[in-house]
Jmol script that loads the backbone (N, CA, C; Angstrom):
load data "model"
ATOM      1  N   GLU A   1      25.141  92.335 223.537  1.00  0.00           N
ATOM      2  CA  GLU A   1      25.960  91.763 224.579  1.00  0.00           C
ATOM      3  C   GLU A   1      25.138  91.427 225.812  1.00  0.00           C
ATOM      4  N   GLN A   2      24.333  92.381 226.264  1.00  0.00           N
ATOM      5  CA  GLN A   2      23.624  92.201 227.523  1.00  0.00           C
ATOM      6  C   GLN A   2      22.501  91.182 227.424  1.00  0.00           C
ATOM      7  N   ARG A   3      22.080  90.850 226.219  1.00  0.00           N
ATOM      8  CA  ARG A   3      21.069  89.812 226.081  1.00  0.00           C
ATOM      9  C   ARG A   3      21.679  88.428 226.247  1.00  0.00           C
ATOM     10  N   VAL A   4      22.993  88.308 226.062  1.00  0.00           N
ATOM     11  CA  VAL A   4      23.672  87.023 226.129  1.00  0.00           C
ATOM     12  C   VAL A   4      24.173  86.729 227.539  1.00  0.00           C
ATOM     13  N   SER A   5      24.873  87.698 228.150  1.00  0.00           N
ATOM     14  CA  SER A   5      25.418  87.458 229.487  1.00  0.00           C
ATOM     15  C   SER A   5      25.711  88.776 230.192  1.00  0.00           C
ATOM     16  N   MET A   6      25.581  88.730 231.519  1.00  0.00           N
ATOM     17  CA  MET A   6      25.898  89.882 232.366  1.00  0.00           C
ATOM     18  C   MET A   6      26.482  89.382 233.673  1.00  0.00           C
ATOM     19  N   ILE A   7      27.226  90.244 234.349  1.00  0.00           N
ATOM     20  CA  ILE A   7      27.704  89.945 235.693  1.00  0.00           C
ATOM     21  C   ILE A   7      26.490  90.014 236.631  1.00  0.00           C
ATOM     22  N   PRO A   8      26.330  89.039 237.535  1.00  0.00           N
ATOM     23  CA  PRO A   8      25.177  89.055 238.444  1.00  0.00           C
ATOM     24  C   PRO A   8      25.069  90.375 239.201  1.00  0.00           C
ATOM     25  N   GLY A   9      23.867  90.917 239.256  1.00  0.00           N
ATOM     26  CA  GLY A   9      23.620  92.163 239.969  1.00  0.00           C
ATOM     27  C   GLY A   9      23.869  93.415 239.154  1.00  0.00           C
ATOM     28  N   ALA A  10      24.449  93.264 237.957  1.00  0.00           N
ATOM     29  CA  ALA A  10      24.717  94.429 237.109  1.00  0.00           C
ATOM     30  C   ALA A  10      23.417  94.956 236.510  1.00  0.00           C
ATOM     31  N   ILE A  11      23.421  96.245 236.190  1.00  0.00           N
ATOM     32  CA  ILE A  11      22.304  96.837 235.467  1.00  0.00           C
ATOM     33  C   ILE A  11      22.852  97.445 234.179  1.00  0.00           C
ATOM     34  N   THR A  12      21.986  97.677 233.234  1.00  0.00           N
ATOM     35  CA  THR A  12      22.416  98.249 231.964  1.00  0.00           C
ATOM     36  C   THR A  12      22.787  99.720 232.128  1.00  0.00           C
ATOM     37  N   LYS A  13      23.547 100.221 231.193  1.00  0.00           N
ATOM     38  CA  LYS A  13      23.921 101.638 231.190  1.00  0.00           C
ATOM     39  C   LYS A  13      22.663 102.503 231.111  1.00  0.00           C
ATOM     40  N   GLN A  14      21.698 102.092 230.310  1.00  0.00           N
ATOM     41  CA  GLN A  14      20.461 102.853 230.162  1.00  0.00           C
ATOM     42  C   GLN A  14      19.700 102.933 231.483  1.00  0.00           C
ATOM     43  N   LEU A  15      19.603 101.823 232.184  1.00  0.00           N
ATOM     44  CA  LEU A  15      18.920 101.804 233.475  1.00  0.00           C
ATOM     45  C   LEU A  15      19.685 102.634 234.507  1.00  0.00           C
ATOM     46  N   PHE A  16      21.009 102.527 234.494  1.00  0.00           N
ATOM     47  CA  PHE A  16      21.838 103.323 235.397  1.00  0.00           C
ATOM     48  C   PHE A  16      21.611 104.807 235.166  1.00  0.00           C
ATOM     49  N   GLU A  17      21.646 105.219 233.893  1.00  0.00           N
ATOM     50  CA  GLU A  17      21.498 106.648 233.587  1.00  0.00           C
ATOM     51  C   GLU A  17      20.097 107.154 233.888  1.00  0.00           C
ATOM     52  N   ARG A  18      19.106 106.308 233.770  1.00  0.00           N
ATOM     53  CA  ARG A  18      17.734 106.722 234.050  1.00  0.00           C
ATOM     54  C   ARG A  18      17.421 106.733 235.545  1.00  0.00           C
ATOM     55  N   ASP A  19      17.859 105.690 236.265  1.00  0.00           N
ATOM     56  CA  ASP A  19      17.412 105.510 237.652  1.00  0.00           C
ATOM     57  C   ASP A  19      18.447 105.855 238.724  1.00  0.00           C
ATOM     58  N   VAL A  20      19.730 105.750 238.421  1.00  0.00           N
ATOM     59  CA  VAL A  20      20.756 105.915 239.443  1.00  0.00           C
ATOM     60  C   VAL A  20      21.512 107.228 239.294  1.00  0.00           C
ATOM     61  N   LEU A  21      21.983 107.514 238.109  1.00  0.00           N
ATOM     62  CA  LEU A  21      22.822 108.692 237.896  1.00  0.00           C
ATOM     63  C   LEU A  21      22.181 109.990 238.372  1.00  0.00           C
ATOM     64  N   PRO A  22      20.881 110.209 238.138  1.00  0.00           N
ATOM     65  CA  PRO A  22      20.297 111.465 238.616  1.00  0.00           C
ATOM     66  C   PRO A  22      20.385 111.641 240.135  1.00  0.00           C
ATOM     67  N   GLY A  23      20.449 110.548 240.890  1.00  0.00           N
ATOM     68  CA  GLY A  23      20.508 110.630 242.336  1.00  0.00           C
ATOM     69  C   GLY A  23      21.919 110.676 242.896  1.00  0.00           C
ATOM     70  N   LEU A  24      22.899 110.534 242.026  1.00  0.00           N
ATOM     71  CA  LEU A  24      24.275 110.567 242.522  1.00  0.00           C
ATOM     72  C   LEU A  24      24.677 111.979 242.892  1.00  0.00           C
ATOM     73  N   SER A  25      25.437 112.080 243.927  1.00  0.00           N
ATOM     74  CA  SER A  25      25.903 113.384 244.377  1.00  0.00           C
ATOM     75  C   SER A  25      27.119 113.800 243.581  1.00  0.00           C
ATOM     76  N   ALA A  26      27.132 115.035 243.144  1.00  0.00           N
ATOM     77  CA  ALA A  26      28.301 115.591 242.472  1.00  0.00           C
ATOM     78  C   ALA A  26      29.203 116.276 243.481  1.00  0.00           C
ATOM     79  N   GLN A  27      28.877 116.131 244.757  1.00  0.00           N
ATOM     80  CA  GLN A  27      29.654 116.753 245.831  1.00  0.00           C
ATOM     81  C   GLN A  27      30.715 115.775 246.322  1.00  0.00           C
ATOM     82  N   GLY A  28      31.939 116.192 246.435  1.00  0.00           N
ATOM     83  CA  GLY A  28      32.995 115.369 247.014  1.00  0.00           C
ATOM     84  C   GLY A  28      33.378 114.190 246.141  1.00  0.00           C
ATOM     85  N   THR A  29      33.937 113.151 246.771  1.00  0.00           N
ATOM     86  CA  THR A  29      34.474 112.030 246.017  1.00  0.00           C
ATOM     87  C   THR A  29      33.571 110.820 246.001  1.00  0.00           C
ATOM     88  N   ALA A  30      32.534 110.773 246.828  1.00  0.00           N
ATOM     89  CA  ALA A  30      31.678 109.595 246.871  1.00  0.00           C
ATOM     90  C   ALA A  30      30.371 109.845 246.147  1.00  0.00           C
ATOM     91  N   GLY A  31      29.969 108.886 245.344  1.00  0.00           N
ATOM     92  CA  GLY A  31      28.642 108.935 244.753  1.00  0.00           C
ATOM     93  C   GLY A  31      27.657 108.491 245.815  1.00  0.00           C
ATOM     94  N   VAL A  32      26.515 109.112 245.896  1.00  0.00           N
ATOM     95  CA  VAL A  32      25.516 108.750 246.889  1.00  0.00           C
ATOM     96  C   VAL A  32      24.203 108.513 246.173  1.00  0.00           C
ATOM     97  N   ALA A  33      23.651 107.344 246.347  1.00  0.00           N
ATOM     98  CA  ALA A  33      22.380 107.011 245.712  1.00  0.00           C
ATOM     99  C   ALA A  33      21.289 106.953 246.770  1.00  0.00           C
ATOM    100  N   ALA A  34      20.173 107.577 246.503  1.00  0.00           N
ATOM    101  CA  ALA A  34      19.055 107.546 247.441  1.00  0.00           C
ATOM    102  C   ALA A  34      18.479 106.142 247.494  1.00  0.00           C
ATOM    103  N   GLY A  35      18.207 105.661 248.702  1.00  0.00           N
ATOM    104  CA  GLY A  35      17.584 104.358 248.877  1.00  0.00           C
ATOM    105  C   GLY A  35      18.466 103.192 248.478  1.00  0.00           C
ATOM    106  N   ALA A  36      19.775 103.348 248.516  1.00  0.00           N
ATOM    107  CA  ALA A  36      20.682 102.273 248.138  1.00  0.00           C
ATOM    108  C   ALA A  36      20.594 101.135 249.141  1.00  0.00           C
ATOM    109  N   THR A  37      20.989  99.943 248.707  1.00  0.00           N
ATOM    110  CA  THR A  37      21.059  98.797 249.604  1.00  0.00           C
ATOM    111  C   THR A  37      22.509  98.390 249.770  1.00  0.00           C
ATOM    112  N   ASP A  38      22.788  97.690 250.874  1.00  0.00           N
ATOM    113  CA  ASP A  38      24.161  97.243 251.089  1.00  0.00           C
ATOM    114  C   ASP A  38      24.395  95.924 250.363  1.00  0.00           C
ATOM    115  N   ALA A  39      25.584  95.331 250.540  1.00  0.00           N
ATOM    116  CA  ALA A  39      25.949  94.112 249.827  1.00  0.00           C
ATOM    117  C   ALA A  39      25.001  92.962 250.124  1.00  0.00           C
ATOM    118  N   ALA A  40      24.392  92.960 251.303  1.00  0.00           N
ATOM    119  CA  ALA A  40      23.454  91.898 251.663  1.00  0.00           C
ATOM    120  C   ALA A  40      22.052  92.176 251.131  1.00  0.00           C
ATOM    121  N   GLY A  41      21.866  93.327 250.487  1.00  0.00           N
ATOM    122  CA  GLY A  41      20.563  93.678 249.962  1.00  0.00           C
ATOM    123  C   GLY A  41      19.660  94.358 250.966  1.00  0.00           C
ATOM    124  N   ASP A  42      20.188  94.676 252.142  1.00  0.00           N
ATOM    125  CA  ASP A  42      19.393  95.334 253.174  1.00  0.00           C
ATOM    126  C   ASP A  42      19.313  96.832 252.894  1.00  0.00           C
ATOM    127  N   ALA A  43      18.135  97.379 253.049  1.00  0.00           N
ATOM    128  CA  ALA A  43      17.982  98.819 252.859  1.00  0.00           C
ATOM    129  C   ALA A  43      18.757  99.546 253.932  1.00  0.00           C
ATOM    130  N   GLY A  44      19.508 100.527 253.502  1.00  0.00           N
ATOM    131  CA  GLY A  44      20.309 101.303 254.438  1.00  0.00           C
ATOM    132  C   GLY A  44      19.658 102.638 254.679  1.00  0.00           C
ATOM    133  N   PRO A  45      20.436 103.603 255.107  1.00  0.00           N
ATOM    134  CA  PRO A  45      19.909 104.946 255.275  1.00  0.00           C
ATOM    135  C   PRO A  45      19.413 105.488 253.940  1.00  0.00           C
ATOM    136  N   ALA A  46      18.716 106.593 253.984  1.00  0.00           N
ATOM    137  CA  ALA A  46      18.167 107.171 252.757  1.00  0.00           C
ATOM    138  C   ALA A  46      19.265 107.429 251.723  1.00  0.00           C
ATOM    139  N   GLU A  47      20.460 107.709 252.183  1.00  0.00           N
ATOM    140  CA  GLU A  47      21.577 107.892 251.268  1.00  0.00           C
ATOM    141  C   GLU A  47      22.717 107.003 251.715  1.00  0.00           C
ATOM    142  N   LYS A  48      23.357 106.334 250.765  1.00  0.00           N
ATOM    143  CA  LYS A  48      24.439 105.424 251.080  1.00  0.00           C
ATOM    144  C   LYS A  48      25.521 105.586 250.027  1.00  0.00           C
ATOM    145  N   SER A  49      26.764 105.613 250.440  1.00  0.00           N
ATOM    146  CA  SER A  49      27.870 105.759 249.512  1.00  0.00           C
ATOM    147  C   SER A  49      27.955 104.524 248.618  1.00  0.00           C
ATOM    148  N   VAL A  50      28.127 104.738 247.336  1.00  0.00           N
ATOM    149  CA  VAL A  50      28.231 103.644 246.377  1.00  0.00           C
ATOM    150  C   VAL A  50      29.440 103.875 245.478  1.00  0.00           C
ATOM    151  N   VAL A  51      29.987 102.783 244.949  1.00  0.00           N
ATOM    152  CA  VAL A  51      31.038 102.845 243.954  1.00  0.00           C
ATOM    153  C   VAL A  51      30.410 102.418 242.632  1.00  0.00           C
ATOM    154  N   VAL A  52      30.599 103.218 241.607  1.00  0.00           N
ATOM    155  CA  VAL A  52      30.083 102.899 240.282  1.00  0.00           C
ATOM    156  C   VAL A  52      31.168 102.114 239.547  1.00  0.00           C
ATOM    157  N   VAL A  53      30.822 100.911 239.059  1.00  0.00           N
ATOM    158  CA  VAL A  53      31.798 100.043 238.403  1.00  0.00           C
ATOM    159  C   VAL A  53      31.272  99.639 237.020  1.00  0.00           C
ATOM    160  N   PRO A  54      31.508 100.485 236.023  1.00  0.00           N
ATOM    161  CA  PRO A  54      31.124 100.104 234.657  1.00  0.00           C
ATOM    162  C   PRO A  54      32.006  98.969 234.151  1.00  0.00           C
ATOM    163  N   TYR A  55      31.463  98.126 233.287  1.00  0.00           N
ATOM    164  CA  TYR A  55      32.288  97.118 232.632  1.00  0.00           C
ATOM    165  C   TYR A  55      31.783  96.902 231.213  1.00  0.00           C
ATOM    166  N   CYS A  56      32.672  96.372 230.386  1.00  0.00           N
ATOM    167  CA  CYS A  56      32.322  96.006 229.009  1.00  0.00           C
ATOM    168  C   CYS A  56      33.040  94.686 228.729  1.00  0.00           C
ATOM    169  N   THR A  57      33.322  94.388 227.478  1.00  0.00           N
ATOM    170  CA  THR A  57      33.963  93.117 227.165  1.00  0.00           C
ATOM    171  C   THR A  57      35.408  93.070 227.650  1.00  0.00           C
ATOM    172  N   VAL A  58      36.212  94.071 227.286  1.00  0.00           N
ATOM    173  CA  VAL A  58      37.633  94.037 227.662  1.00  0.00           C
ATOM    174  C   VAL A  58      38.075  95.215 228.518  1.00  0.00           C
ATOM    175  N   GLY A  59      37.242  96.239 228.707  1.00  0.00           N
ATOM    176  CA  GLY A  59      37.570  97.347 229.583  1.00  0.00           C
ATOM    177  C   GLY A  59      37.786  98.693 228.913  1.00  0.00           C
ATOM    178  N   TYR A  60      37.881  98.735 227.598  1.00  0.00           N
ATOM    179  CA  TYR A  60      38.135 100.013 226.926  1.00  0.00           C
ATOM    180  C   TYR A  60      36.926 100.942 226.998  1.00  0.00           C
ATOM    181  N   ARG A  61      35.764 100.461 226.560  1.00  0.00           N
ATOM    182  CA  ARG A  61      34.566 101.311 226.564  1.00  0.00           C
ATOM    183  C   ARG A  61      34.158 101.692 227.986  1.00  0.00           C
ATOM    184  N   SER A  62      34.302 100.768 228.928  1.00  0.00           N
ATOM    185  CA  SER A  62      33.958 101.104 230.311  1.00  0.00           C
ATOM    186  C   SER A  62      34.937 102.135 230.871  1.00  0.00           C
ATOM    187  N   GLY A  63      36.191 102.096 230.444  1.00  0.00           N
ATOM    188  CA  GLY A  63      37.158 103.115 230.852  1.00  0.00           C
ATOM    189  C   GLY A  63      36.780 104.486 230.346  1.00  0.00           C
ATOM    190  N   LEU A  64      36.316 104.548 229.093  1.00  0.00           N
ATOM    191  CA  LEU A  64      35.847 105.818 228.541  1.00  0.00           C
ATOM    192  C   LEU A  64      34.630 106.326 229.313  1.00  0.00           C
ATOM    193  N   TYR A  65      33.746 105.409 229.692  1.00  0.00           N
ATOM    194  CA  TYR A  65      32.548 105.811 230.431  1.00  0.00           C
ATOM    195  C   TYR A  65      32.912 106.291 231.836  1.00  0.00           C
ATOM    196  N   CYS A  66      33.904 105.660 232.460  1.00  0.00           N
ATOM    197  CA  CYS A  66      34.391 106.145 233.770  1.00  0.00           C
ATOM    198  C   CYS A  66      34.850 107.589 233.643  1.00  0.00           C
ATOM    199  N   ARG A  67      35.616 107.862 232.605  1.00  0.00           N
ATOM    200  CA  ARG A  67      36.110 109.225 232.375  1.00  0.00           C
ATOM    201  C   ARG A  67      34.946 110.186 232.182  1.00  0.00           C
ATOM    202  N   GLU A  68      33.936 109.777 231.423  1.00  0.00           N
ATOM    203  CA  GLU A  68      32.759 110.631 231.203  1.00  0.00           C
ATOM    204  C   GLU A  68      32.009 110.901 232.505  1.00  0.00           C
ATOM    205  N   LEU A  69      31.838 109.867 233.323  1.00  0.00           N
ATOM    206  CA  LEU A  69      31.137 110.046 234.599  1.00  0.00           C
ATOM    207  C   LEU A  69      31.858 111.050 235.485  1.00  0.00           C
ATOM    208  N   MET A  70      33.179 110.973 235.495  1.00  0.00           N
ATOM    209  CA  MET A  70      33.955 111.892 236.334  1.00  0.00           C
ATOM    210  C   MET A  70      33.971 113.303 235.767  1.00  0.00           C
ATOM    211  N   SER A  71      34.215 113.440 234.465  1.00  0.00           N
ATOM    212  CA  SER A  71      34.374 114.780 233.895  1.00  0.00           C
ATOM    213  C   SER A  71      33.051 115.483 233.615  1.00  0.00           C
ATOM    214  N   SER A  72      32.045 114.747 233.188  1.00  0.00           N
ATOM    215  CA  SER A  72      30.786 115.386 232.794  1.00  0.00           C
ATOM    216  C   SER A  72      29.719 115.370 233.880  1.00  0.00           C
ATOM    217  N   HIS A  73      29.812 114.434 234.816  1.00  0.00           N
ATOM    218  CA  HIS A  73      28.756 114.287 235.820  1.00  0.00           C
ATOM    219  C   HIS A  73      29.242 114.495 237.245  1.00  0.00           C
ATOM    220  N   GLY A  74      30.552 114.693 237.432  1.00  0.00           N
ATOM    221  CA  GLY A  74      31.088 114.931 238.762  1.00  0.00           C
ATOM    222  C   GLY A  74      31.066 113.727 239.677  1.00  0.00           C
ATOM    223  N   VAL A  75      30.925 112.529 239.117  1.00  0.00           N
ATOM    224  CA  VAL A  75      30.924 111.303 239.917  1.00  0.00           C
ATOM    225  C   VAL A  75      32.370 110.835 240.025  1.00  0.00           C
ATOM    226  N   ASN A  76      32.935 110.893 241.213  1.00  0.00           N
ATOM    227  CA  ASN A  76      34.347 110.573 241.385  1.00  0.00           C
ATOM    228  C   ASN A  76      34.614 109.197 241.974  1.00  0.00           C
ATOM    229  N   ASN A  77      33.608 108.560 242.551  1.00  0.00           N
ATOM    230  CA  ASN A  77      33.789 107.245 243.137  1.00  0.00           C
ATOM    231  C   ASN A  77      33.485 106.188 242.071  1.00  0.00           C
ATOM    232  N   VAL A  78      34.378 106.129 241.071  1.00  0.00           N
ATOM    233  CA  VAL A  78      34.196 105.272 239.903  1.00  0.00           C
ATOM    234  C   VAL A  78      35.402 104.356 239.773  1.00  0.00           C
ATOM    235  N   GLN A  79      35.151 103.106 239.435  1.00  0.00           N
ATOM    236  CA  GLN A  79      36.230 102.143 239.227  1.00  0.00           C
ATOM    237  C   GLN A  79      35.939 101.351 237.968  1.00  0.00           C
ATOM    238  N   ASN A  80      36.885 101.291 237.038  1.00  0.00           N
ATOM    239  CA  ASN A  80      36.676 100.531 235.808  1.00  0.00           C
ATOM    240  C   ASN A  80      36.640  99.046 236.122  1.00  0.00           C
ATOM    241  N   GLY A  81      35.564  98.381 235.695  1.00  0.00           N
ATOM    242  CA  GLY A  81      35.420  96.944 235.908  1.00  0.00           C
ATOM    243  C   GLY A  81      36.373  96.112 235.070  1.00  0.00           C
ATOM    244  N   GLU A  82      37.000  96.710 234.080  1.00  0.00           N
ATOM    245  CA  GLU A  82      38.062  96.137 233.263  1.00  0.00           C
ATOM    246  C   GLU A  82      37.671  94.989 232.361  1.00  0.00           C
ATOM    247  N   GLY A  83      36.440  94.587 232.332  1.00  0.00           N
ATOM    248  CA  GLY A  83      36.020  93.635 231.324  1.00  0.00           C
ATOM    249  C   GLY A  83      35.484  92.323 231.839  1.00  0.00           C
ATOM    250  N   VAL A  84      34.456  91.877 231.147  1.00  0.00           N
ATOM    251  CA  VAL A  84      33.796  90.633 231.511  1.00  0.00           C
ATOM    252  C   VAL A  84      34.694  89.425 231.228  1.00  0.00           C
ATOM    253  N   ILE A  85      35.604  89.542 230.286  1.00  0.00           N
ATOM    254  CA  ILE A  85      36.517  88.431 230.013  1.00  0.00           C
ATOM    255  C   ILE A  85      37.423  88.187 231.215  1.00  0.00           C
ATOM    256  N   MET A  86      37.998  89.256 231.776  1.00  0.00           N
ATOM    257  CA  MET A  86      38.838  89.103 232.967  1.00  0.00           C
ATOM    258  C   MET A  86      38.009  88.615 234.152  1.00  0.00           C
ATOM    259  N   TRP A  87      36.772  89.094 234.262  1.00  0.00           N
ATOM    260  CA  TRP A  87      35.869  88.656 235.326  1.00  0.00           C
ATOM    261  C   TRP A  87      35.726  87.130 235.300  1.00  0.00           C
ATOM    262  N   THR A  88      35.467  86.570 234.129  1.00  0.00           N
ATOM    263  CA  THR A  88      35.289  85.121 234.037  1.00  0.00           C
ATOM    264  C   THR A  88      36.618  84.386 234.208  1.00  0.00           C
ATOM    265  N   PHE A  89      37.701  84.972 233.721  1.00  0.00           N
ATOM    266  CA  PHE A  89      39.022  84.370 233.900  1.00  0.00           C
ATOM    267  C   PHE A  89      39.349  84.248 235.383  1.00  0.00           C
ATOM    268  N   ASP A  90      38.936  85.238 236.172  1.00  0.00           N
ATOM    269  CA  ASP A  90      39.177  85.231 237.612  1.00  0.00           C
ATOM    270  C   ASP A  90      38.162  84.380 238.376  1.00  0.00           C
ATOM    271  N   GLY A  91      37.277  83.684 237.652  1.00  0.00           N
ATOM    272  CA  GLY A  91      36.330  82.773 238.293  1.00  0.00           C
ATOM    273  C   GLY A  91      34.945  83.325 238.501  1.00  0.00           C
ATOM    274  N   GLY A  92      34.701  84.552 238.071  1.00  0.00           N
ATOM    275  CA  GLY A  92      33.361  85.128 238.199  1.00  0.00           C
ATOM    276  C   GLY A  92      32.376  84.430 237.275  1.00  0.00           C
ATOM    277  N   ARG A  93      31.146  84.350 237.701  1.00  0.00           N
ATOM    278  CA  ARG A  93      30.127  83.720 236.855  1.00  0.00           C
ATOM    279  C   ARG A  93      29.310  84.773 236.143  1.00  0.00           C
ATOM    280  N   LEU A  94      28.587  84.360 235.136  1.00  0.00           N
ATOM    281  CA  LEU A  94      27.720  85.246 234.357  1.00  0.00           C
ATOM    282  C   LEU A  94      26.300  84.708 234.392  1.00  0.00           C
ATOM    283  N   VAL A  95      25.337  85.589 234.202  1.00  0.00           N
ATOM    284  CA  VAL A  95      23.936  85.188 234.147  1.00  0.00           C
ATOM    285  C   VAL A  95      23.353  85.593 232.804  1.00  0.00           C
ATOM    286  N   ARG A  96      22.259  84.938 232.463  1.00  0.00           N
ATOM    287  CA  ARG A  96      21.516  85.262 231.247  1.00  0.00           C
ATOM    288  C   ARG A  96      20.308  86.092 231.652  1.00  0.00           C
ATOM    289  N   PRO A  97      20.366  87.414 231.450  1.00  0.00           N
ATOM    290  CA  PRO A  97      19.303  88.293 231.945  1.00  0.00           C
ATOM    291  C   PRO A  97      17.909  87.938 231.433  1.00  0.00           C
ATOM    292  N   ALA A  98      17.801  87.570 230.178  1.00  0.00           N
ATOM    293  CA  ALA A  98      16.483  87.307 229.599  1.00  0.00           C
ATOM    294  C   ALA A  98      15.889  85.991 230.094  1.00  0.00           C
ATOM    295  N   HIS A  99      16.740  85.031 230.453  1.00  0.00           N
ATOM    296  CA  HIS A  99      16.258  83.705 230.813  1.00  0.00           C
ATOM    297  C   HIS A  99      16.522  83.333 232.258  1.00  0.00           C
ATOM    298  N   GLY A 100      17.362  84.100 232.926  1.00  0.00           N
ATOM    299  CA  GLY A 100      17.763  83.741 234.277  1.00  0.00           C
ATOM    300  C   GLY A 100      18.757  82.588 234.225  1.00  0.00           C
ATOM    301  N   GLY A 101      19.324  82.282 235.330  1.00  0.00           N
ATOM    302  CA  GLY A 101      20.269  81.174 235.390  1.00  0.00           C
ATOM    303  C   GLY A 101      21.639  81.523 234.832  1.00  0.00           C
ATOM    304  N   ARG A 102      22.506  80.568 234.911  1.00  0.00           N
ATOM    305  CA  ARG A 102      23.903  80.736 234.521  1.00  0.00           C
ATOM    306  C   ARG A 102      24.029  80.847 233.000  1.00  0.00           C
ATOM    307  N   ALA A 103      24.853  81.795 232.559  1.00  0.00           N
ATOM    308  CA  ALA A 103      25.132  81.942 231.135  1.00  0.00           C
ATOM    309  C   ALA A 103      26.231  80.957 230.739  1.00  0.00           C
ATOM    310  N   PRO A 104      26.070  80.262 229.625  1.00  0.00           N
ATOM    311  CA  PRO A 104      27.053  79.254 229.238  1.00  0.00           C
ATOM    312  C   PRO A 104      28.327  79.823 228.618  1.00  0.00           C
ATOM    313  N   ALA A 105      28.302  81.106 228.215  1.00  0.00           N
ATOM    314  CA  ALA A 105      29.453  81.672 227.518  1.00  0.00           C
ATOM    315  C   ALA A 105      29.516  83.179 227.716  1.00  0.00           C
ATOM    316  N   VAL A 106      30.702  83.735 227.465  1.00  0.00           N
ATOM    317  CA  VAL A 106      30.884  85.178 227.457  1.00  0.00           C
ATOM    318  C   VAL A 106      30.324  85.709 226.154  1.00  0.00           C
ATOM    319  N   HIS A 107      29.657  86.823 226.216  1.00  0.00           N
ATOM    320  CA  HIS A 107      29.106  87.429 225.011  1.00  0.00           C
ATOM    321  C   HIS A 107      30.217  87.992 224.137  1.00  0.00           C
ATOM    322  N   PRO A 108      30.056  87.919 222.816  1.00  0.00           N
ATOM    323  CA  PRO A 108      31.003  88.613 221.934  1.00  0.00           C
ATOM    324  C   PRO A 108      30.709  90.101 221.947  1.00  0.00           C
ATOM    325  N   GLU A 109      31.722  90.927 221.708  1.00  0.00           N
ATOM    326  CA  GLU A 109      31.574  92.385 221.811  1.00  0.00           C
ATOM    327  C   GLU A 109      30.515  92.936 220.881  1.00  0.00           C
ATOM    328  N   ALA A 110      30.429  92.458 219.671  1.00  0.00           N
ATOM    329  CA  ALA A 110      29.539  93.070 218.685  1.00  0.00           C
ATOM    330  C   ALA A 110      28.269  92.252 218.447  1.00  0.00           C
ATOM    331  N   SER A 111      27.798  91.526 219.431  1.00  0.00           N
ATOM    332  CA  SER A 111      26.592  90.725 219.196  1.00  0.00           C
ATOM    333  C   SER A 111      25.340  91.564 219.241  1.00  0.00           C
TER     334      SER A 111
END
end "model"
wireframe off; spacefill off
backbone 0.3
color backbone group
């Protein structure tokens, strides 16, 4: 799926678990990532509150992952992205990670 299309700015689950999840705070309701940037890409304070928004094709697998993040990792500032299909239906664009530029189509779930 991720070789075909992704939401701009998204990272893979593997990259998230390797680079971001270890720095998230299990304290309180907000996840805090060290060295996070704001929406404009500007470096903020050493720690900045972030919302984790997993997504998949239609929202089922990302919903399960939201539950796992909350129950197993103590990350409570999680919102299900509900699916790349709805993202594109609402006018969101997709990118082709391997090639850059706009993706011409939504990836199929089992590609």
